[in-house]
C-alpha positions, 0 to 999 in steps of 0.5 A: 481516496485511492488505496494502498496497493499492497503491492505489489505491495511489496512487503516492506523490503529491506534497506537502511531504516533510520533510527539507530544501528539495530533498527536498520534492517527495514525501512518504513514503507509508504510506497504501496499507497496508491494516492500520493498527495503530498509529504507535509509533516507538522504540528496540528493546527487549531481549528479556529476559523479565523479571518487569516486561515484557509476555511471558507467563512461560515456566513453562507451555505450552498444548496445546489449547483447548476454547472454547464461547461464547453470543451473541444477536447476532441482535437486537443484543445485545452481551453474550456468555458464554464458557467455555474449557478449556485443556490445558496443560503445566507446564514447571517447578515453578510456584505459578501460571498466568498467561494474557492477557485483555482486557475480560472479567470475572466469572472463575471457574476450576478446574484438574484434573490429567490425569496421575492416575486419579481427579483432583479439581478444584482451585479457583483464585483469579484476579488481574488485572493490567490494564496487562499484561493478565495473569490470574494463577491460583493455587490457593485452598489455598496449599500446592498447587503444579504440579510440573514436567512435569505435565499439567492442564486449566484451566477458566474461566467468564467474561462479555464484551461484543461490542466496537464498535471493530472489534477482538477479538470485535465486533459489526458491522451492515449495512442492507439495501434495505429499510432493515432493520438486520442484526447479526452477530458477527465477529472480528479477533484480530491482533495481541493481541485473541484474548484478548477472546474468551477467556483464552489465551496470546496470543502467535504462538509459543504454538501449540495445537489449538482446538475451538470451539463457538458457541451462537446464534439458529437464524436464524443461521449460524456459520462458523470456521477448520474445517469444521462438526462435523455430529456435534456440531451442532444447531439453534442450536449450531454446533461445528467440527472441531478445528484443527491447532496454530495461533496464537491470533491467527489463530482466527476465527468469524462468526455472521450471516445471510450468504450464500455462493457456492462452488466447488472446484478441486483437491479444495479447496472454497472459499466467499465469504460476505457480506451478503444480495444481494450474491452476483452481486458475489462471482464474481471473489473466488471465481474469484480465490481458487480460482486464486490458492490453486492458484498458490501451492500450486504454486509452494511445492510444499506443499498447503494444510493445511486441508480448506476455505478461506472468504472473507467480507466484513465491513461494519465492518472496520478491518483491511482484510483478515486471513489467519485460517486457513481463513477470510480476512476483508476489508472488503466492498468489497474483495470485490465486483466487477462489470464494469458498475460496477467499475474494472479497478484494483479487480478487480486489487486484489481479486486481489492482496489475496487473493494477500496473505491466501492467501500467509499461509496458508503464511507465518504460518499453517502456519509462524508467527513466534516473536515480533512481532520477525519480523513481516516474516517473514510480511507481507514474504512475503505482500506479495511473493507477492500479486504473484507469485501474480497473476503466475502466475495472470494472466500477462497482467497483467504485475503487477510493473509495479504492484509497481514503482510501488507497494510498491517505490517506497514502500519506497525513499522510507520507508527513507530517513527517519531514522525508519526501523527494521530489519525485524527489530526487537524490540517488546513492548507491544500499542501497540509491536507495532501500530507494526510494521505498516508499510513495514518489515514489508511493502513493504521485506521484500518488495522485499528478498526480490524482490531475492534471489529474482532474484539467487539465481535463482527455482529456488533461492528456490522450493526454499528456501521449500519446505524452509522450509515443509515442515520448520517446519510447525505450528511457529514460526520466526525468520529464521535458520530461513529463512536456513538453508533457503535456504543448504540450497537454494543448496548443493543447486542448486550456487549458489556465494555469496561468503558465507553466506546468513545473512550476506548477508541479515541485512545487510539485515534487521538494519539500516535503510536501504539502499545508494546505489550510485555508479557511476564509469566508466573509459571508457578502460579499459572498466571501472567502480567501484561504491561504496556507502553508506547513502542519506540525503537529505543528500548531504553526510552520511557513514555507514559502513553497508554491505551484501552487495549483489548486482549485475548490469548490462546495456550497449549491447552486451549489452541482455539482461535475462532473467538477473537473477542476480547477476554480482558482489557488494559484500561488505559493503565500501565499494567494488568494482572491476569489471574484467571488463566491457569496455564501450565508451566510447560504450556505455551502462551500466545497473546492476540488471536489471529494477530487481530490487535494493533500492537506488538507482544514481547515474551520472556525467554522461556515462552519463546522456547515453548512457542519455538518447540510447538512451532517445530512439533505442531505449527498448526497449533498456532494460527497462520497469521500468528505465526507470521506476526510472531516471527515478525515481532521477534525480528523487530525485537532483535533489531532493537536489541530487546531479543538476541539472534538465538530466539529468532533463529530458534523460531525460524527452524520450523519453517521446514514444516510451514505451507502458508503464505503469510508466514513464508512472506514474513520470513522472506522479508527477514531472510532476504535482509540477512542474505543481503548483509551476509553474501560477501561473507566467507561464512555465507554458506552457513546461512545459505545452507540454513535457508535452503534447509528450510525451504527446499521441501516446500519448494519441491512440493510447489515447484516453479509451475502452477498446479491446477486447482491449487489454493489461490495463495500458493500462487503468492507463495510460489513467488516468494519461494522461488525468489528466496530459494534461488537467491540463496543458491538452491540447486533445486531452484536453479535447475527447475527455473533453468529448465522452465526458461529453456522450454520457453525460449527453445520450445515456446511452452509459456511461462505462467505470468505470475512467476515470469520475473522469478523464472527468468531470474532463477533460470539466468543465475547459472544459465548456459551461454547460448541461453543467457545470450538469447535473452541479451539478444531479445533485450535489443530487439524487443519492442515491448517495454514490459519485456525489456525491463524484465530482460535487463533485471533478469540478466543482472541475476547471472552468477557467471562472471563472463556472462556479467562482463558481457552484459555490462559491457553492452551498456557501452555498445551504441549499436544494440538498440538500448535506450539511454535509461536501460544503459544506465540501468544495467549495473544496478541490475548486477551489483544489487543482485549478488556478491558475484554482480557487485564484483563484476560491477567494480571490475567493469567500472575500474577499466571503463568508468569514463566511457560509462560516465559519458553515457549521459552527462546530465544525469552523471551515471557514474556518480549514480553508480558509485553511490548505488554500489556503496549501498550493497558493499558489505566487506572490507575488501569491497570497501577498499576497491570502491574507495580507490575507484572513487578517488580515481574518478574524483581525481581524473574526472571530477566533472562526472561526480557531484561534491558529496559523493565521498561523504555519501559512499562513506556514510553508506558503507559504514552503515553496512559494516556497523550492522555486521559488527553487531549481527554478524558474529552472533548470527554466525556463531548460532548458524555454526552450532546449528549445523554441528548439532544438525550434522552431528546429532542424526549420525550419533542417533543412528549409531546408538540406535544400531549399538542398541539394536545389536545388543538387543539381538544378542541378548535375545539370541542368548535367551532363546 
């Protein structure tokens, strides 16, 4: 279904992780995923197909559907009428036929044989099972049964109501520039919602043909999976051509007054639909769709199967994006882009989302899954090929760096949790199915597939996918079908594997987690040993989990990253000695070329020192993604007590020579966490000076202004650099951002959309009062919701106490045009940004907490504010002030807070102080030593050089 928006895909920010004190630095993230279908976590079920389970009985099978719907959605009417005729085959002697339904009613049904010359319609009784959402049809005449291997047409009339929750067949709306409301009816059937539009066999393997006709107002049009059947279509009646055999959840139709933009590439027409007046913003989605489809068809060697391909942007669309065959649907904001107002990140995200949904046209649509057990078999491929299709279509983007900092790292974080489940995991009820739309169906399988794409070589992987798609088109598969195709490809390409593809791949798909590879070098012999066990946060925990792990490596004498094929395998055993390496004792060793393998790697201290040295001297000797992952793994090992602070920060000192996005994005994640905890420390300047020293050179090269013709990822890198540099107090960042903001406010020079948020925040950190007040006034007067949100978050960036006092006090001014939700968001904008902002927030609440509490009685804003502040309290002084404030509010205004306020505040503050108890002193010690060395060595070196030069001059003068 919908993909993971990488989003914006903000990489794994900071806050409080769950497992133990030392693992608190980063919270595993699942929120980049577009599709949110549930949160069920439980033990796997047994697929027993018993009478009590939620699977349909296997006594009948559908062959085709003829669906006819009547709707007056043009005037907002939600009632609709429906008729469905299902050609089905009876597979075993039966007295009843069972289908799915949801929230439909008033059924009348008959069935007629297709095996007799003059059949007579048989009237049916209809019974419902509301728990399992079954419709059970039995003949009114009890003696009538359905013999095995007979063919029938089941006809059903029913009534329904367009839903308002963005599921099934539902109503949506938008308001145009003239404030006129326009209604539309659209669909979102994955995973179990087709049954709301018409009774059906609502399981992915029950593929059938669909012929759909929709009756609607003549002022509206209808689009669906297939082109319009012109012969059967007339004014107010749209009939579609019959689909190939397909799954019910992929059926789609939209009845609206949308307008479209169209194009064609390689004989395939494509259109983009959305609300009127937005056609000028659809061109990028259209162009991306054209080239992405071509890229995918070329890679798979299998043409797109339908005669047309449409995209549509829906005003209300909870799923984010959906791969309906021939009619992909999206939230409309994921389709609109223009150069003047949209960011480069959005441009990339749109192409990436299209890549995800279009990849589904093959994986999930052309070849579907047998059951939701194998959801990863379509979502994993779609996630991987959202990047691969973009890499083919837009090679200058270097899109796998984006993959690395988003889906790859998200998978590693979430798959380390105790709650992780295998990729292949049986579920049954609709809520259980919804719970499978998570890391383990998207990011993890994408990472595992990417690993084998590299380990077995792209030609083998590509041929295997071609065989899988060609052999299984219009049918449903499980993972063993994929493994068989990949094995066949490996055999044909002459790839010798140590065991079968099925053995190797299933070790990754059928167990949760991933390996921690511990590398032990024998420096004298030039060899090394690799040990594996499942990675968990607790370094003392033992487990016996093993995988078939593909390994490759680079060394100082062979820093070649082009060939990512596996040179060795850990064959589902705990240890492997690699004796053919012959690595010099002074040479560094790096496993996992291009960071393509799905595992973490722990080295010995000497190898870390060698890696730190090459990073400092020649960082280009390590691939950019390896540099990023080396930092991230080291950071994770620090948080779990496997490595010390010096190892991580020795590596980080190379950053002054780094100019790539993935390493800097990773470093930003790490350094932002440390900044978050140290910002209230009296020695904070040691940390901030260290970061400024690393970042200033690259920041000054890129600056805050976009550079024509620069590398595409520099746009991403600039966002990271401006955010981090200004956060830690870079004067250069303050000055450039302030100048950029001033030029915009006073001279109307536009700020590029990609850096607008960063320019406003950085520009307001130490802004002059007139500039600050101008933005504050714009907040009250702007009618643009996006601008108002930007102004709120940016005004909180100020480091000037008097400005923050004015800003926070505006929450109580009822004449300034702020909405209720905006008034209660100002505090968060301040206390989450800096120590100055947190102090200003405490100052404000200490004097005005009662007024603030009365802003909105139902949400208890002062309770929320105190809890939020507790998250950022990192000193005993702040803790004392907060505790006193909490007690005052509880004593004098208990109605404004919840009973568990003190407990929550104490827990959050204690967690922060516990973190500092572990990490603060060793980090400050390292930073102090670093600055002493950094400040002393150059002066000493200069002095010695001067003395030596003077001595040499005197000697030469005396000699000659």
